[in-house]
DOSETOR-86908 format. One record per residue: x, y, z of N, C-alpha, C in turn. Coordinates in steps of 0.2 Angstrom, whole numbers, plus 2048, in hexadecimal, padded with zeros to 3 digits. Each point is the difference from the previous one (the first is absolute). Example, Ala and Ser with C-alpha at 12.3 -4.5 7.8 and 13.67 -1.06 7.14 Angstrom:
2
8427E48277FC806800804806800
7FE8057FC8048068017FC805803
END
This chain:
475
1E2CD5E6B8027FC7FA8058047FC
7FE8077FF8058047FC806801803
8008018078078018048047F97FF
7FD7FA8008047FA7FF8038007F9
7FC8027FB8038007F9805805800
8008058038068058008067FD803
7FF7FC8068067FC8038037FB7FB
7FC7FD7FC8027FB7FB8048047FB
7FE8067FD8038047FC807802802
8008028078068028038057FB800
7FE7FA8028047FA8018037FE7F9
7FC8017FB8037FE7F98068047FE
8018068038068047FF8077FC802
7FF7FB8058067FD8028037FC7FB
7FC7FB7FC8037FC7FB8028057FA
7FB8057FF8018047FA807804800
8028018078068048018067FC7FE
7FF7F97FF8067FB7FE8018007F9
7FB8037FC8007FF7F98068047FC
8028068038068047FD8067FC800
8017FB8048067FC8008007FC7FA
7FB7FB7FE8017FD7FA8008047FA
7FD8068008008057FB8078027FE
8038028068078027FF8057FB7FE
7FF7FA8028057FA7FE7FE7FE7F9
7FA7FF7FE7FF7FE7F98018067FB
7FE8068028018067FC8088017FE
8047FF8058078017FF8037FA7FC
7FD7FA8018027FA7FC7FE8007F9
7FA8027FF7FE8017F98038067FC
8028058048048057FD8077FE7FE
8037FB8048077FE7FE7FF7FB7FA
7FB7FC7FF7FF7FC7FB7F98007FD
7FE8057FC7F98017FE7FE7FB7FB
8057FC7FD7FE7FB7FA8007F9803
8057FF8048017F98027FD7FE806
7FD8058047FD7FF8068047FC805
8068018008047FC8058057FB7FC
7FE7FE7FA8047FB7FD8078037FE
8018067FF8068037FE804803805
7FD8008068048038067FE7FD807
8057FD8037FF7FD8067FD804805
8038078007FD8058057F98017FF
7FE8017FA7F98017FE7FC7FA802
8027FA7FF7FC7FA8027FF800807
8058028048008008077FB805803
8008067FD7FB8058027F97FE7FE
7FF7FE7FA7F97FE7FD7FD7FA804
8047FB8027FD7FB8037FF801808
8048058037FF8028067FA804801
7FE8047FB7FA8048007FA7FB7FF
8017FB7FB7FA7FC7FF7FF7FC806
8047FE8047FF7FC8067FB804805
8008077FF7FB8048047F98007FC
8018027FA7FA8017FC7FC7F9800
8037FB7FF7FC7F97FF7FD7FE807
8028038057FE7FE8077FC805803
7FD8057FC7FC8058037FA7FE804
7FC7FA7FF7FB7FE8048017FF807
8067FD8018027FE807802807804
8038047FC8028078037FA804802
7FA7FF7FC7FA8038027FD7FD806
8017FA8017FD7FC806804802806
8078007FF8048028067FF808802
8008047FA7FF8078017FA802804
7FA7FD7FD7FA8028037FF7FD807
8027FA8018007FD807804804805
8068027FE8048048047FD807801
7FE8037FB7FE8078007F9801804
7FC7FB8007FA8008048007FE807
8057FD8028017FD806800806805
7FE7FF8067FF806805807803802
8057FC8018068028028067FF7FB
7FE7FF7FA8057FF7FA8067FB802
7FE7FA8038057FB8028017FB7FB
8077FE7FF8027FB7FB7FC7FA801
7FD7FE8057FC7FA8017FA8007FB
7FD8067FF7FB8007FC8027FF7F9
8068027FE8027FF7F98027F87FF
8027FD8058027F98007F97FC7FF
7FB8028047FA7FC8007FD8017F9
8018067FD7FD8017F98047FB7FB
8067FF8018047FB7FB7FD7F9801
7FF7FE8067FD7FA8027F97FF7FC
7FC8058017F98007FD8008007F9
8058047FD8008007F98027F97FD
8057FD8038027FA7FE7FB7FA800
7FC8018057FA7FB8017FB8017FB
7FE8067FE7FB8017FB8037FE7F9
8068027FF8037FF7F98007F87FF
8027FC8058017F97FF7F97FD800
7FB8028047F97FD8007FD8017F9
8018067FD7FC8027FB8048007F9
8067FC8008037FE7FA7FC7FB7FC
8018017F97FC7FB7FC8007F9802
8067FE8028017F98027FC7FE806
8018048057FC7FF8067F98007FF
7FD8057FD7F98017FE7FD7FA7FD
8047FD7FB7FE7FA7FC8007FA805
8047FF8058007FB8057FA801804
7FF8068037FA8018057FA7FF7FC
7FF8027FA7F98007FD8007F97FC
8057FC7FF7FF7FA7FD8008007F8
8038057FD8008017F98078017FE
8008007F98078007FD803807800
8068017FF8038078007FD8047FB
7FF7FD7FA7FD8037FA7FA803801
7FC7FD8057F9802802800806805
8058018038018068057FF8077FD
7FB8048027FF8067FD807804800
8008047FA8068047FF802805805
7FB8028048018058068057FD804
8017FA8028057FD8058078007FD
8018017F98068017FD803807802
7FB8058028028078017FF801808
8017FB8047FE801807806804803
8068007FD8068048038008077FD
7FC8048047FF8077FD7FF805806
8008067FF8008058057FA800804
7FA7FF7FC7FA8008048007FB805
8027FA7FF8007FB805805802806
8068037FE8058028047FD805805
7FC8057FD7FD8058047FB7FD805
7FC7FC7FE7FB7FC8048037FD806
8057FC7FE8047FC806802805805
8038067FD8038058057FB803804
7FA8017FE7FB8038047FD7FB805
7FF7FA7FE7FE7FB8058057FF805
8077FF7FE8057FF805801806805
7FF8067FE8018068047FA7FF805
7FA7FF7FE7FA7FF8058027FB805
8027FA7FE8027FB805805802805
8058037FD8068038047FD805805
7FC8047FE7FE8058057FB7FD805
7FD7FB7FF7FC7FC8058037FC804
8057FC7FE8037FA804807801802
8038067FE807801802802801807
7FB8018048008018077FD7FA804
7FE7FB7FD7FD7FA8038057FC804
7FE7FE8078057FC8047FD7F9800
8037FB7FF7FE7F98008027FD807
7FD7FA8018027FC8068087FF801
8028008068088008018037FA7FB
7FC7FB8008037FA7FC8018027F8
7FD8057FE8008027F9803807800
8028038058028078018058027FA
8047FC7FE8058027FB7FC8027F9
7FA7FE7FF7FC8027FA7FC806802
8008038057FC8068028028067FC
7FC8058008018067FD8018007F8
8058037FE8028017F98017F97FD
8037FB8048027F97FD7F97FD7FE
7FB8028037F97FC7FF7FE8027F9
8018067FE7FD8037FA8017FC7F9
8067FE7FF8017FC7FA7FD7F9800
7FF7FD8067FC7FA8017F98017FE
7FD8058037F98027FF7FF8027F8
8058037FE7FF8027F98007FA7FB
8047FB8018007FA7FC7FA7FD800
7FD7FF8067F97FD8017FB8047FC
8008078017FA8047FD8018007F9
8068007FD8018007F97FE7F97FC
7FF7FB8047FD7FA7FD7F98017FF
7FC8048047F98027FF8008057FB
8048058008008057FA8017FD7FA
8057FB7FF8017FC7FA7FA7FD7FE
7FC7FC8047FA7FD7FE7FB8057FD
7FF8058047FC8057FD8028037F9
8068018008038037F97FF7FB7FB
8007F98018007FB7FB7F98017FC
7FB8038037FA8017FD7FF8077FE
8038058047FF8077FF8058037FB
8067FD8008058037FC7FF8007F8
7FD7FA7FE7FF8017F87FA8057FF
7FC8018047FB8067FF803806800
8048028058048068018048017FA
8047FB7FE8058007FB7FC8027F9
7FB7FC7FF7FC8017F97FD808800
7FE8028067FE8078008058057FF
8067FF8038068047FF8028007F8
8007FA7FE8027FF7F97FB8047FB
7FA7FF8027FB8037FC801808800
8018038068018078008068027FD
8057FD8018078017FD8008007F8
7FD7FA7FE8007FF7F97FB8057FC
7FB8028047FB8057FD8048067FE
8048028058048067FF8057FF7FB
8047FA8008057FF7FB7FD7FF7F9
7FA7FE8007FD7FF7F97FE8077FD
8008058057FF8077FD8068037FE
8067FD8018068037FD802806804
8028057FC8028078027FB803804
7FA7FF7FE7FA8038048007FD807
8017FA8008007FC807805803804
8068017FD8068038047FE807803
7FC8047FB7FE8068027FB800806
7FB7FC8007FC7FF8058037FE807
8057FB7FF8047FF806803805803
8048047FC8038068027FC805804
7FA8017FD7FB8058037FE7FD807
7FE7FA8007FE7FD807805800805
8077FF7FE805800804801806804
7FF8067FD8018068037FA802804
7FA7FD7FE7FA8028048007FC807
8047FB8008007FC807805802804
8058047FE8058038047FE803807
7FA8048007FE8038067FE7FB805
7FE7FA7FF7FE7FB8058057FB801
8068017FC8057FB8017FF7F97FE
7FB7FF7FB7FE7F97FE8027FF7F9
8048047FD8037FF7F98047FA800
8037FE8058057FA8007FC7FA7FE
7F97FF8027FC7FB7FF7FF7FF7F8
7FF8067FD7FF8007F98077FF7FC
8058038038077FE7FD8017F9800
7FF7FC8058027F98007FD7FC7FA
7FA8027FE7FD7FD7FA8048007FA
8038067FF8038027FA8087FF800
8038028068077FF8008037FA802
7FC7FC8048027F98037FC7FB7FD
8027FA8027FD7FA7FD7FA7FD803
7FB8058017FA7FE8037FB7FE7FB
7FF8037FB7FB7FE7FA8047FE7FA
8067FE8018047FE7FA8038057FC
8008078028028057FC808801802
8018028068078008038048057FC
7FE8067FE8038047FC807802803
8018018068068028038057FA800
7FE7FB8038047FA8008037FD7F9
7FB8007FB8027FE7FA8058057FC
7FF8068028048057FC8077FF803
8018008078077FF8028037F97FF
7FC7FB7FF8027FA7FE8017FF7F9
7FF8057FC8008007F97FC7FA7FD
7FA7FF8027FC7FB7FE7F98037FE
8008017F97FA8047FD8018027F9
7FC8057FE8018037FA802807800
8068017FC8038078007FA8057FD
8008058047FB8067FE7F97FF803
7FF7FA8037FA7FE8038007FF808
8057FC8028017FE807803806803
7FD8038058028068037FB8067FF
7FB7FF7FC7FB8057FE7FC803806
8007FC8057FC802806805804805
8068017FE8058048048028067FC
8017FF7FA8048057FC7FD807800
7F98018007FD806800800804806
8027FD805801804807806804800
8057FF7FC8078048007FE8077FD
7FD8017FB7FE8077FE7FC804806
7FC7FC8047FD804805804801806
8047FB8028038018078078047FF
8037FF7FA8068047FF7FF8077FD
7FB8017FD7FF8077FD7F9803801
7FB7FC7FF7F98038017FF804807
8027FC8057FF803807805805801
8068007FD8048068017FD8067FD
7FD7FF7FA7FC8067FD7FB802805
7FC7FC8037FB802805803804805
8067FD8038038048058028077FE
8038017FA8018067FD7FA805800
7FA7FD7FE7FA8038007FE803806
8017FC8067FE802806804806803
8078007FE8048068017FE8067FC
7FE7FF7FA7FE8057FC7FA804802
7FB7FC8037F9802802800802807
8067FF8048008028077FF807801
7FD802806800807802807803801
8018067FE8078038018037FF807
7FC8008058037FF8078027F9801
7FD7FC7FC8017F88018057FD7FB
8038057FC8047FD7FA8067FC802
8048038058067FD8017FF7F9804
7FB8008057FE7FA8047FE7FB7FB
7FB8027FB7FE7FB7FC8057FD7FB
8058047FE8057FE7FC8057FB803
8018018078047FB8037FD7FA801
7F98008027FD7FA8017FF7FC7F9
7FE8037FB7FF7FD7F98077FD7FD
8058048028077FE7FE8027F9803
7FE7FF8068027FA8037FB7FA7FE
7FA8027FF7FB7FB7FE8017FE7F9
8028057FC8017FF7F98067FB7FF
8058028048067FB7FF7FF7F9802
7FC7FF8057FE7F98027FD7FD7FB
7FB8037FD7FC7FC7FB8047FF7F9
8058057FE8047FF7FB8057FB801
8038008058067FC8017FE7F9802
7FB7FF8057FE7F98037FA7FE7FE
7FB8057FD7F97FD7FE7FC800806
8028038067FB8018067FC8067FF
7FA7FF7FE7FB8067FF7FC802805
7FF7FC8057FB802805801807804
8068028018018078037FD8057FC
8018007F97FD8057FC7F97FF7FF
7FE7FA7FE7F97FE7FF7FB802806
8027FF8067FC801806800808801
8058037FD8008088017FA8037FD
7FD7FC7FB7FA8047FD7FA7FB7FF
8007FA8017FB7FB7FE7F9802805
8018028067FA8028047FF807800
8058047FE7FF8077FF7FC8027FA
8027FC7FB7FD8017F97FE7FA7FD
7FB7FC8027FF7F97FD7FE8007F9
7FD8067FD7FF8007F98078007FC
8058038038068007FD8047F9800
7FF7FD8068027F98007FD7FC7FB
7FA8017FF7FC7FC7FB8038017F9
8028067FE8048017FA8067FD800
8047FF8068067FD8007FF7F87FF
7FB7FD8027FE7F97FF7FF7FF7F9
7FC8057FD7FE7FF7F98078007FB
8048058028068017FC8057FA801
8007FD8068037F98017FE7FB7FB
7F97FF8007FD7FB7FC8028017F9
8008067FD8028027F98077FE7FF
8058028058077FE7FF8017F97FF
7FD7FC8048007F87FF7FE7FE7FA
7FA8037FD7FD7FF7FA8058027FA
8038058018058037FA8067FB800
8037FF8068067FC8007FF7F97FE
7FA7FD8027FF7F97FE7FE8007F8
7FD8057FE7FE8007F98068017FB
8058038038068017FC8057FB801
7FF7FC8058057FA802806803803
8008068038058028048007FD807
8067FD8018007FC806806801805
7FF8018068057FF8057FD7FD806
8047FE8057FC7FD806804802806
7FD7FE8068028028068007FB805
8048008057FF7FB8067FD803806
8018078017FD8048057FA8057FE
8028047FC7FC8057FD8038047FA
7FC8037FC8028037FA804806801
8068008038048068008077FF7FC
8048058018068007FB8047FA802
8017FE8068047FA8027FE7FA7FC
7F97FE8007FE7FA7FD8008017F8
7FF8067FE8018017F88077FE7FE
8058038038077FE7FE8017F9801
7FE7FD8058017F98017FD7FB7FB
7FA8027FE7FC7FC7FB8028027F9
8048057FF8018037F98027FB7FB
8057FB8028037FB7FB7FD7F9801
7FB7FF8047FD7FA8017FE7FD7F9
8007FA7FF7FE7FD7F97F98027FE
7FB8018057F98017FE7FF808800
8058048027FF8077FF8008027F9
7FB8057FE7FF8017F97FF808800
8058037FC8008077FF7FF804807
8037FF8057FF803806801808800
8048027FB8018077FF7FA8047FE
7FB7FC7FD7FA8047FE7FC801806
8017FC8067FC802806803806803
8068027FF8038068027FD8067FC
8007FF7F97FD8057FC7F8801802
7FD7FB8017F98008027FF804807
8057FE804800804806801807800
8048027FC8018087FF7FA8037FD
7FC7FD7FC7FA8027FE7FB801805
8007FA8047FC800806801805805
8068028018028058057FD8077FE
8008017F97FD8067FE7F8800801
7FD7FA7FE7F97FF8017FE801807
8037FD8047FE801807801807803
8068037FE8018078027FA8057FE
7FF8007F97FC8057FD7F87FE802
7FF7FA8007F97FE8027FE801807
8057FF8047FF801808800807801
8048047FD8008088017F98027FE
7FE7FE7FA7F98037FD7FB7FE805
7FF7F98027FB7FE804800803807
8068018038008038067FE807800
8028047FB7FE8078007F98017FD
7FE7FC7FC7F98007FD7FB7FF805
8017FB8057FB7FE805802802807
8068048008028038078017FA805
8037FB7FE8017FA805805802805
7FE7FC8068058018068057FB7FF
8068017FD8057FB7FF806803805
8057FC8008068028048028077FE
8018048068028077FF7FA8057FF
7FA7FD7FF7FA8057FF7FB7FF806
8037FD8067FB7FF8057FE806804
7FA8008037FE806803804801806
8018068028048028067FD7FD806
8047FE8057FE7FE8077FB805803
7FA7FE8017FB804803802803807
8047FD8048038038068068047FF
8038007FA8068047FF8067FD803
8007FA8028067FD8038057FF7FB
8068018028067FF7FC8017F87FE
8027FF7FA8017F97FF8077FD803
7FF7FA8038067FE8038047FB7FC
8068017FF8057FC7FC8037FB804
8007FA7FE8037FA8038067FE7FC
8068028028067FF7FC8047F9801
7FE7FC8058027FA8027FB7FB800
8017F98007FB7FB8017FD800807
8048018057FE8018077FB805801
8028067FD7FB8068007FA7FF7FD
8007FD7FA7FA7FE7FD7FC7FB804
8037FB8027FC7FB8047FD803807
8048058037FD8038067FA8047FE
8008037FA7FA8047FE7FA7FC7FE
8027FA7FD7FA7FB7FE7FD7FD806
8057FF8057FD7FD8067FB805804
8028068007FC8058037F98017FC
8008007F97FB8017FC7FB7FA800
8037FA8027FC7FA8007FC7FF807
8028058057FC7FF8068057FD806
8067FF7FE8057FD8057FF7F9802
8037FE8058007F88027F97FE801
7FC8048037F97FE8027FC7FE7FA
8028037FA7FB7FE7FA8047FB7FB
8068008018047FB7FB8007F9803
7FD7FB7FB8007F98028067FD7FE
8018007F98067FD7FD8038047FA
8067FF7FF8048047FB8037FB7FB
7FF8017FA8037FB7FB8028057FA
8037FD7FB8018037FA8017FC7FA
7FF8027FA8027FD7FA8058047FC
8008007FA8068037FC800808801
7FA8028007FF8088007FB802805
7FD7FC8047FA8028048017FE807
7FE8048057FF7FE8077F97FD800
8007FA8037F97FD8017FF7FF807
7FB8038037FF8008077F97FE802
7FF7FD8067FA7FF8037FF805806
7FA8048007FF8048057FA7FF804
7FE8038067FA7FF8037FB8047FD
8018067FE7FB8057FE8038047FB
7FD8007FA8028047FA7FF807801
7FB8028047FE807801805804804
8047FC8038058038048068027FC
8007FF7FA8068017FC8008077FC
8058038008018077FD8027FF7F9
7FC7FE7FC8027FF7F98038067FC
7FE8068028028067FC808801802
8017FE8078078018028057FB7FD
7FD7F97FF8047FB7FD8028027F9
7FB8037FC8018017F98058067FF
8018048058068058008077FD7FF
8007FA8038077FD8008017F97FC
7FA7FE7FD8007FA7FC7FD8017FA
7FF7FB7FB7FD8017FA7F87FF800
7FE7FD8067F97FF8017FE7FB805
7F98008017FE7FB8067FA7FD7FD
7FF7F98017FB7FC7FE7FD7FD806
7F98008007FC7FC8067FC7FB7FD
8037FA7FF7FC7FB7FC7FB7FC805
8008018077FB7FD804800805806
7FB7FE8057FF804806806800804
8047FB8008068008058077FF7FC
7FF8017F98077FF7FD8018077FC
8078018008028067FD8077FE7FC
8008047FA8067FF7FC8038077FF
8078018018038067FF8058007FA
8008037FB8048007FA807804802
8057FC8018068038028058017FA
8017FA7FD8047FF7FA8067FB802
8058007FC8057FB8018047FF806
7FF8068048048008077FB7FE805
7FA7FD7FF7FB7FE8048037FB806
8047FC7FE8037FB805803803806
8048067FE8048038067FB804804
7FB8037FD7FB8048047FC7FB804
7FE7FA7FD7FD7FB8048047FD806
8067FF7FF8047FE806800806806
8018067FE7FF8058057FA801803
7FA7FF7FC7FA8008037FE7FA805
8037FA7FE7FF7FA805804802806
8058038008048028077FB804804
7FD8057FD7FB8048047FB7FC803
7FD7FC7FC7FA7FC8028027FB805
END
């Protein structure tokens, strides 16, 4: 079950990867016309509306992305089937259709069906569609119907199955919706404290890759919050909308950079230069793009107590930013690119204060991490124990060399079942976890995670796609 949830988390990165596009378009558009929002500039209007076309249709992007991402061979037929399934569910569960089926007036239809066009339903449709594709894409029908065999059969089956799914959701969705709204509104009701709780939980879920599920409640229109969508659509309250995003900028752009400097400072003399090069790359990634996993995975398992401190500081950052109404937003993650793009959006509020807060956070992270590491003699990057066998560390200078080493450390072709990747991790299925040389893998990557008996995740970083391609060639 855990492994399956991990696959969903990985597949969610497919539609999430599309979000920088509307962020770029709308960010530039609002930068050109920060007061008229396109009314004073045809170019700004063109860019803003182009970005809105993507933001407003995120649910179907989630359906397509998950359906495609979880299909066994990443074929476009799975994406087509997801579109079919999503349209069936959306039409059957629209307020007008529900009123007809249940024999009631439109006014009597539960409010939940007015929000059926959301990412949660998109993800559900994508998951079901991918399962149908994986099962029926190789089915051969009688010769008279042979044209509809294989992949062509999947959209037909999907349409039929989604009728049943819609019937179930007709009774289940209002319960789920009310539960999500209750959870979301209970956090919203806490104001800045709720934002802090969310930030804390967000970081705690990073190790298991399930933070996307929590994010969807606050960033997207699952429980009516839609912090990300409303911020970029300029639909909300200045200084409030965006409060579940703003506090991440001081952490990702500055705090974790301070942590990287602390790891260099506390590294053993013989490991100083190596640690410096690794932390420089990881720190630049988190500062510029907001991709934090390479740096976080470098210490979350080596020093879990220190990672807990990181999660607490993240929660405090969101609390401070939301309390002071300092707001900026992102389309992908809280890095420099998104901060610049959102700087002049109508709902951005004193974003420069997030930079000042970030500078303070860089110092807080640096001095607190140095103190904790040295006080408790933690095993953090650069402070690892020497290899018991006295083996020299092997340096992989190219993607192919790294893939070859990972291939060997995983036990070779005999042990590797499947190879896949998300934004920063290799996600693999193997026959036997005990055959893996985890220590060897850690020497050339940021870390290894074994969420199940046959599943393995290797934290590579932003270049993971190239390493995965090379590894697939070997397998």
